[in-house]
C-alpha positions as CSV (number, residue, x, y, z in Angstrom):
1,M,79.8,99.5,78.9
2,L,80.5,100.3,82.6
3,D,77.3,101.3,84.4
4,K,77.3,104.7,86.0
5,W,76.6,103.1,89.4
6,A,78.9,100.1,88.9
7,F,80.6,100.7,92.3
8,A,77.7,102.2,94.2
9,G,78.4,101.7,97.9
10,K,81.7,100.0,97.3
11,G,84.8,100.9,99.4
12,V,87.9,101.7,97.3
13,L,91.4,102.6,98.6
14,V,93.7,104.3,96.1
15,T,97.3,104.8,97.4
16,G,99.3,107.8,96.2
17,A,96.1,109.6,95.2
18,S,97.3,113.2,95.7
19,R,98.1,113.6,92.0
20,G,98.5,111.9,88.6
21,I,97.2,108.4,88.0
22,G,96.1,108.1,91.7
23,R,94.0,111.2,91.5
24,A,92.4,110.2,88.2
25,T,91.6,106.8,89.6
26,A,90.1,108.1,92.8
27,L,87.9,110.5,90.8
28,A,86.8,107.8,88.3
29,F,85.7,105.5,91.1
30,A,83.8,108.3,92.9
31,Q,82.0,109.2,89.7
32,H,80.7,105.6,89.6
33,G,79.3,105.6,93.1
34,A,82.2,104.4,95.2
35,H,83.3,105.6,98.6
36,V,86.9,106.5,98.0
37,I,89.8,106.5,100.4
38,I,92.4,109.0,99.2
39,N,95.8,108.0,100.5
40,Y,98.8,110.2,100.5
41,R,102.3,110.2,102.0
42,A,103.5,113.8,102.0
43,D,101.4,115.9,99.6
44,E,98.5,116.9,101.9
45,A,97.6,119.8,99.7
46,G,97.3,117.5,96.7
47,A,95.2,115.1,98.6
48,W,92.7,117.9,99.5
49,E,92.6,118.9,95.8
50,T,91.7,115.3,94.9
51,L,89.0,115.3,97.6
52,E,87.6,118.6,96.3
53,Q,87.4,117.2,92.8
54,V,85.7,114.0,94.1
55,Q,83.1,116.1,96.0
56,Q,82.5,118.4,93.0
57,A,81.7,115.3,91.0
58,G,79.1,114.3,93.6
59,G,81.2,111.6,95.1
60,T,82.2,110.6,98.6
61,G,85.8,110.6,99.7
62,Y,88.0,110.4,102.7
63,I,91.7,111.4,103.2
64,V,94.0,109.1,105.0
65,Q,97.7,109.8,105.4
66,A,100.2,106.9,105.5
67,D,103.6,106.0,104.1
68,V,103.1,102.6,102.6
69,A,106.8,101.8,103.2
70,D,106.1,101.9,107.0
71,P,104.3,98.7,108.2
72,K,103.0,100.4,111.3
73,A,101.5,103.3,109.3
74,V,99.9,100.8,106.9
75,L,98.3,98.9,109.8
76,N,97.1,102.1,111.4
77,M,95.6,103.2,108.0
78,M,93.7,100.0,107.6
79,M,92.3,100.4,111.1
80,Q,91.2,103.9,110.3
81,I,89.6,102.9,107.1
82,G,87.5,100.4,109.0
83,T,85.9,103.3,110.8
84,L,85.2,105.2,107.6
85,I,83.6,102.6,105.3
86,H,81.6,99.5,105.6
87,S,84.0,97.3,103.7
88,L,87.1,97.6,101.5
89,D,86.1,96.1,98.2
90,V,88.8,97.4,95.8
91,L,92.5,98.2,96.6
92,V,94.5,100.1,94.0
93,N,98.2,100.0,94.8
94,N,99.4,103.1,93.0
95,A,101.9,104.7,95.4
96,A,105.5,104.3,94.2
97,T,108.9,105.8,94.6
98,F,111.1,106.5,91.6
99,N,114.9,106.0,91.3
100,R,116.8,107.3,88.4
101,S,120.3,106.3,89.4
102,D,122.7,104.6,87.0
103,F,123.3,101.0,88.0
104,L,126.9,101.6,88.8
105,E,126.0,104.5,91.1
106,A,122.9,103.1,92.8
107,R,123.4,102.5,96.5
108,L,122.0,99.5,98.4
109,E,120.1,102.1,100.5
110,D,118.3,103.2,97.3
111,L,117.4,99.6,96.5
112,D,116.1,99.0,100.0
113,A,114.0,102.2,100.0
114,S,112.5,101.5,96.7
115,F,111.6,97.9,97.5
116,A,110.1,99.1,100.9
117,T,107.6,101.2,99.0
118,N,107.1,99.5,95.7
119,V,107.1,95.9,96.8
120,R,107.0,95.4,100.5
121,G,104.4,98.1,100.9
122,V,102.3,96.6,98.1
123,F,102.7,93.1,99.6
124,Y,101.7,94.1,103.2
125,L,98.8,96.4,102.3
126,S,97.4,93.8,99.9
127,Q,97.7,91.1,102.6
128,L,95.8,93.1,105.1
129,A,93.1,94.1,102.6
130,A,92.8,90.6,101.3
131,K,92.0,89.1,104.7
132,G,88.8,91.1,104.8
133,M,88.0,90.3,101.2
134,V,88.5,86.6,101.8
135,Q,86.0,86.7,104.6
136,R,83.4,88.3,102.3
137,R,84.4,86.1,99.4
138,Q,84.8,89.0,97.0
139,G,87.2,91.7,96.2
140,S,89.6,93.1,93.6
141,I,93.3,94.1,94.1
142,I,95.0,96.0,91.3
143,H,98.7,96.9,91.2
144,I,100.0,99.7,89.1
145,S,103.2,98.4,87.5
146,S,105.1,100.0,84.6
147,I,106.2,99.2,81.1
148,L,109.7,99.5,82.6
149,A,109.2,96.2,84.2
150,T,109.9,94.5,80.9
151,L,111.1,97.2,78.5
152,T,113.4,99.5,80.4
153,I,115.7,102.3,79.6
154,P,119.0,103.4,81.0
155,Q,119.2,104.6,84.7
156,R,116.1,102.7,85.8
157,S,117.7,99.5,87.2
158,V,116.3,100.0,90.7
159,Y,112.8,101.0,89.6
160,A,112.6,98.3,87.0
161,A,113.6,95.7,89.5
162,T,110.8,96.7,91.8
163,K,108.1,96.7,89.1
164,G,109.3,93.3,87.8
165,A,108.7,92.0,91.4
166,V,105.2,93.6,91.4
167,E,104.3,91.7,88.2
168,S,105.5,88.4,89.6
169,L,103.7,89.1,92.9
170,T,100.5,89.8,90.9
171,K,100.4,86.3,89.4
172,A,101.4,84.6,92.7
173,M,98.7,86.4,94.7
174,A,96.1,85.7,92.1
175,L,96.6,82.0,92.4
176,D,96.5,82.1,96.2
177,L,93.3,84.1,96.3
178,V,91.3,82.8,93.4
179,E,89.5,80.2,95.5
180,Y,88.1,83.0,97.7
181,S,86.8,85.0,94.7
182,V,89.4,87.7,95.2
183,R,90.9,88.8,91.9
184,V,94.4,90.3,91.5
185,N,95.6,92.0,88.4
186,A,98.1,94.7,87.4
187,I,98.3,97.4,84.8
188,A,101.6,98.4,83.1
189,P,101.2,102.0,82.0
190,G,103.3,103.2,79.1
191,L,104.3,106.9,78.8
192,I,101.6,108.7,80.6
193,G,101.7,112.5,80.8
194,T,102.0,112.9,84.6
195,E,104.3,115.2,86.6
196,A,106.3,112.2,87.8
197,M,106.9,110.9,84.3
198,T,107.9,114.2,82.7
199,A,110.2,115.0,85.6
200,G,112.3,112.1,84.4
201,F,113.1,113.8,81.2
202,G,115.0,117.0,81.6
203,S,113.9,119.1,78.6
204,E,111.2,119.6,76.1
205,P,113.3,118.1,73.2
206,M,113.8,115.0,75.3
207,L,110.0,114.8,75.9
208,A,109.3,115.3,72.3
209,E,111.8,112.5,71.4
210,M,110.1,110.1,73.8
211,E,106.7,111.0,72.5
212,S,107.7,110.4,68.9
213,H,108.4,106.7,69.8
214,I,104.8,106.0,70.8
215,P,102.9,104.4,68.0
216,G,99.9,106.7,68.7
217,G,102.2,109.7,68.6
218,K,101.2,111.2,72.0
219,F,101.5,110.6,75.7
220,G,98.7,108.9,77.5
221,D,96.4,110.6,80.0
222,P,96.0,109.5,83.6
223,M,92.4,108.8,83.0
224,D,93.4,106.2,80.4
225,I,94.9,104.2,83.3
226,A,91.9,105.0,85.6
227,N,89.5,103.6,83.0
228,A,91.6,100.4,82.8
229,V,91.6,100.1,86.6
230,M,87.9,100.4,86.8
231,F,87.4,97.8,84.1
232,L,89.6,95.2,85.9
233,A,87.8,96.0,89.2
234,S,84.3,95.7,87.7
235,D,82.1,92.7,87.1
236,L,82.9,93.0,83.4
237,A,86.3,91.5,84.3
238,R,84.9,88.8,86.7
239,Y,86.8,86.0,84.8
240,I,90.1,87.9,84.7
241,T,92.8,87.4,87.3
242,G,96.6,87.1,87.4
243,V,97.1,89.3,84.3
244,V,99.3,92.3,83.6
245,L,97.5,94.6,81.2
246,P,99.7,97.0,79.2
247,V,98.1,100.4,78.6
248,D,100.7,102.0,76.4
249,M,99.1,102.7,72.9
250,G,101.1,99.8,71.4
251,L,104.5,100.9,72.7
252,S,105.3,97.5,74.1
253,A,104.5,95.9,70.7
254,R,106.8,98.1,68.7
255,E,110.1,96.9,67.4
256,A,113.1,98.9,68.7
257,G,114.8,101.3,66.4
258,P,113.8,104.0,63.9
259,V,110.9,103.5,61.5
């Protein structure tokens, strides 16, 4: 069982924390004693809502704006974080951009923009964070991937490609950093009831159809992902690195087709 103060005094950066999984993750860490950096790209109001929830829970949080697709913004963010917290002990790469174009219609510009956020941004931010972690000989980096990296659906070719890259990057990073006691893992959420997920299905009947394919019969909650993130970041997972953990209520284990 995770101790209430498991992350007391720890510095945690959660990207894309203005809503959904990012917000739930920021709140969960704050409830366990962490000093949480709430990153957002454009939704400033959402970031303030996250901070308000963190403070209402008795936690400590800070808001830092940066588009992870912009290397200069990422570097500036890391410099700013250095003035806010003593050390960055946990990085959660949650920020992502979605693309729902059919493969035949997707433009190269779409591919480049998606890779800039979902892969290059993850790579560069992780690299900067890891340098400090390596010096302290401790740290945890967690990427939020997707079930779509391996079990995709139509009109997700661009997004699926980026998440496949993230999962490969997870394993490669883990091997390069393990000698410094820095662990790198990823989580592959299934169908989680976030605004971003539901926006991809245009109607209630479509949502109901998707939900019916989940072995547990219901969409997951963002806190289900947050709890998995905290486990992987905690000492309970001290011997775990280089893994991609599905959190999907068995969806990735299910045989395709009707039952």
